[in-house]
N, C-alpha and C positions, 0 to 999 in steps of 0.2 A: 633641104629635106633630109631628115634623119630616119633611117629604117633600122629597127631592131627585130631580129629573128631569134626565137628560142626554140630549139629542137629537143624533143624527149624521145627516148627509145629504150627498150629493154636489152638491146644488143649494141655494143660499142661499135662494131664494124659497120652496121647500117647507119649509125649516126655519122661516122666519118665519111662514108660514101655520099650521103646527102649533103654534108657541108662542103665536100670537094666539088660536087655538082653545082651548088649555089655559088661558090667562089669562082668557078670556071665561067659560069654565066655572067657574073658581075664583071669579071675581067674582059670578057668578050664585048659587053655593052660599053665598058670604058674605052676599049679600042675603037669601037664603031663611032662613038661620039667624040673621040680624041681628048677625053678628059678622064682623070683617075677617080675611082669611086672610094678608095681608101678603106677597105674592109678590115675590121679587127675581130679576132676570134678569141673567145674566152670559154674555158671549160668550167662549168658550174659544179657544185658538190653533188656526189652520187648519193641518191636516196636508197637506203637499204631497209627492206621490210622483212622481218623474220617471223615465222609462225611454226608451231609444233602441232603435229597431227597424231592421233592414236592409230596404230596399225590395225589392231583388233579390239573393238570396244567391249566385247563380251568376256573373253577369257584372260588375256594377258594385258593388264592395264599399264605395266611398266614398259611395254614395247611401244616406242614412239619414233616418229620420223620428223626431222627438222627440215624446213624449206626456207630458202632465202630468195627474195625477189629484188633485183637491183634495177634502178631507173637512172640512166645516164642522161645528162643534160649538157647542152652547149649553147652559147649565145654568140651571134654574129651581129656586129653593128656596122652599118654602112652609111657614110655621109655622101650625099650626092646633090646635084642640082635638080630642079623640078622635072625636066624632060627625061633625064636618066632614071629618076625614080618611077616615072610612069612606065618606061620600058621594062624596068625591073619587076614591076607589079604584073605586067603581062607575062613575063617569064615565069613568075611564081604560079600563075593560074594554069600554065601549061604543064608544069612538072607533076609527075606521079611519084610520090615518095612513099613507098610501101614499108610499113613497120616503123614509121617515124611520124611523130606528131609535131606539127609546125604551128607556132603562134607568131603573128606579125603585129608590130606596132609601127605606125607611121606618125612622125612628128614634123609639122611644118611651121616655120616661123614666118610671119608676115610683117611688113612695115606699116606703121600707123601714120 
């Protein structure tokens, strides 16, 4: 079973806390079942969205304010066996990650 987790957040610190929590849980599950999960962490490119706003639309049209919104992304890939993947799925259901969007992909290979 191959698990891919993609985190998105507007704050880098929240993203790091969430990834540390997930990696700690994966490590604990690996110790409990006496097999390694082998997580790999990759930082994805930061998406920057810039916009310009008028401060006063009536009098001074040259007075503007620029705003920048950054979205940080991180990808964690975990390879595990079937029973560990189900334990990890239960762990993900219990976690409350505030300020972080989490997207999960599960890929399972079967023998024909």
